[in-house]
C-alpha positions as CSV (number, residue, x, y, z in Angstrom):
1,X,0.1,0.1,0.0
2,X,1.2,3.4,-0.8
3,X,2.0,6.0,1.5
4,X,2.4,8.7,-1.1
5,X,-0.1,11.7,-1.2
6,X,-2.7,12.3,-3.4
7,X,-1.7,14.9,-6.2
8,X,-2.7,17.2,-8.8
9,X,-0.2,16.8,-11.6
10,X,0.5,18.2,-14.9
11,X,1.4,15.5,-17.4
12,X,3.8,15.9,-20.3
13,X,3.3,14.5,-23.8
14,X,4.6,11.3,-24.8
15,X,7.5,12.1,-26.4
16,X,8.9,14.3,-23.8
17,X,8.2,11.6,-21.2
18,X,10.3,9.2,-23.2
19,X,13.0,11.6,-23.4
20,X,13.1,12.1,-19.3
21,X,12.7,7.8,-19.2
22,X,15.7,7.5,-21.5
23,X,18.0,10.0,-19.4
24,X,16.7,7.7,-16.4
25,X,18.1,4.8,-18.6
26,X,21.3,6.5,-19.0
27,X,22.0,7.5,-15.4
28,X,20.9,3.7,-14.4
29,X,23.5,2.7,-16.7
30,X,26.2,4.6,-14.7
31,X,25.3,3.0,-11.8
32,X,22.9,5.5,-10.4
33,X,19.6,4.2,-8.6
34,X,16.9,3.4,-10.9
35,X,14.3,6.2,-11.2
36,X,10.8,4.9,-12.0
37,X,8.5,7.7,-11.3
38,X,6.5,8.9,-14.4
39,X,7.4,12.6,-15.3
40,X,5.2,15.1,-13.9
41,X,4.8,18.6,-12.6
42,X,3.3,18.6,-9.2
43,X,0.7,21.4,-8.8
44,X,-0.3,20.6,-5.0
45,X,-0.3,17.3,-2.8
46,X,-2.2,16.4,0.4
47,X,-2.5,12.9,2.4
48,X,-6.5,13.3,1.2
49,X,-7.2,16.0,-1.1
50,X,-10.3,18.1,-0.5
51,X,-13.1,17.8,-2.8
52,X,-13.2,21.7,-3.4
53,X,-9.2,21.8,-4.2
54,X,-10.1,19.2,-7.0
55,X,-13.1,21.3,-8.0
56,X,-10.9,24.4,-8.2
57,X,-8.3,22.7,-10.6
58,X,-11.0,21.6,-12.6
59,X,-12.4,24.9,-13.1
60,X,-8.9,26.9,-13.6
61,X,-6.6,24.4,-15.0
62,X,-8.4,23.9,-18.6
63,X,-7.7,27.8,-19.3
64,X,-4.0,27.2,-19.1
65,X,-3.6,23.9,-20.7
66,X,-1.4,23.5,-22.8
67,X,1.3,25.4,-20.8
68,X,4.7,25.6,-21.9
69,X,7.1,25.5,-18.8
70,X,10.9,26.3,-19.5
71,X,13.9,24.8,-17.4
72,X,15.9,27.4,-15.8
73,X,17.8,25.4,-13.4
74,X,18.7,22.5,-11.3
75,X,17.7,22.0,-7.5
76,X,18.6,19.9,-4.4
77,X,15.3,19.5,-2.2
78,X,16.0,17.7,1.3
79,X,18.4,18.2,4.1
80,X,18.9,14.9,5.3
81,X,20.9,11.5,3.8
82,X,18.3,11.2,1.0
83,X,17.7,14.0,-1.3
84,X,15.8,14.6,-4.3
85,X,17.3,16.2,-7.6
86,X,14.8,18.3,-9.8
87,X,14.7,20.8,-12.6
88,X,13.3,24.1,-11.8
89,X,11.0,25.4,-14.1
90,X,9.7,28.4,-15.1
91,X,5.6,28.7,-15.8
92,X,3.6,31.3,-17.3
93,X,2.1,33.9,-15.1
94,X,-1.5,32.3,-16.1
95,X,-0.2,29.0,-15.0
96,X,1.3,30.2,-12.0
97,X,-1.7,32.1,-10.6
98,X,-3.8,29.1,-11.4
99,X,-1.5,26.6,-9.4
100,X,-1.2,29.0,-6.3
101,X,-4.6,29.7,-6.3
102,X,-5.4,25.6,-6.3
103,X,-2.9,25.3,-3.7
104,X,-4.2,28.1,-1.5
105,X,-7.2,26.1,-1.0
106,X,-5.2,22.9,0.0
107,X,-5.0,23.6,3.9
108,X,-3.3,20.1,4.0
109,X,-0.4,21.1,1.3
110,X,1.9,23.9,1.1
111,X,-0.5,27.0,0.7
112,X,-0.1,29.2,-2.2
113,X,3.7,28.6,-2.4
114,X,4.4,26.6,-5.7
115,X,8.0,25.7,-7.0
116,X,7.4,24.2,-10.3
117,X,10.1,21.4,-10.9
118,X,10.3,18.0,-12.6
119,X,12.0,15.5,-10.6
120,X,15.0,13.9,-11.7
121,X,16.4,12.0,-9.2
122,X,14.1,10.8,-6.2
123,X,15.4,10.1,-2.8
124,X,19.2,10.1,-4.0
125,X,21.6,9.0,-1.0
126,X,23.5,12.4,-0.2
127,X,27.0,11.5,-1.0
128,X,25.9,10.7,-4.5
129,X,24.3,14.1,-5.6
130,X,27.0,15.7,-6.8
131,X,27.9,12.8,-9.4
132,X,24.6,12.6,-10.4
133,X,24.5,16.2,-11.1
134,X,27.6,15.9,-13.1
135,X,26.4,13.0,-15.0
136,X,23.1,14.7,-15.7
137,X,25.1,17.6,-17.1
138,X,26.9,15.2,-19.5
139,X,24.0,13.4,-20.7
140,X,21.3,16.1,-21.2
141,X,20.8,17.6,-24.5
142,X,21.0,21.2,-24.7
143,X,17.9,21.5,-26.7
144,X,15.7,19.9,-23.9
145,X,14.9,23.1,-22.5
146,X,11.2,23.3,-22.5
147,X,8.2,21.2,-21.5
148,X,4.5,20.9,-22.5
149,X,2.0,20.6,-19.7
150,X,-0.9,18.8,-22.0
151,X,-3.1,17.5,-19.3
152,X,-3.9,18.1,-15.4
153,X,-5.0,15.0,-13.4
154,X,-5.8,14.4,-9.9
155,X,-4.0,11.3,-8.9
156,X,-4.7,8.9,-6.0
157,X,-1.6,6.7,-5.3
158,X,-3.4,4.2,-2.9
159,X,-6.2,3.2,-5.6
160,X,-4.0,3.9,-8.6
161,X,-6.9,6.1,-9.6
162,X,-6.3,9.3,-12.1
163,X,-9.4,11.6,-12.9
164,X,-8.7,13.8,-15.9
165,X,-9.2,17.4,-14.7
166,X,-7.9,19.2,-17.9
167,X,-6.6,18.7,-21.4
168,X,-5.1,20.7,-24.2
169,X,-8.5,21.6,-26.1
170,X,-10.5,20.9,-23.3
171,X,-13.1,23.6,-22.0
172,X,-12.9,24.9,-18.6
173,X,-15.9,23.4,-16.4
174,X,-17.4,24.9,-13.4
175,X,-17.3,21.9,-11.0
176,X,-17.1,18.2,-11.0
177,X,-20.6,17.7,-10.3
């Protein structure tokens, strides 16, 4: 049974996901821990997402999907023995405003704060992070600088349920009901 939180996620086109999976495979071939996560950008998360947060996401996200996010740097999250390496992303003002509005309703999450990122190395032992960063620099194409959020989903890891909230070309909804 998963202990992961429920999430509202932005998903990428298959070709972009595959580019990231290919990079995961190359890093694994170099001896780094296998990365199994589906590439995504988290809007907000909570142990159990409140229905009004999901409804707000279903209302706001269709207006900003598709959305381009630009890779502007690399960040390391965590202060203990396991750390996460991610690409820091810059979103459009419209997507940022929507994400912060959704997060503000999520009392169990981080509130209106949003740090758009794409996780490239999850729960890495702290001592390998510098080598992981060097390997990423060697392997990443300089052309892999932007990503397109083409859909938004509400994902519940416990049940593996996924509810489509927005997709490129989808009209905004007033509510899920």
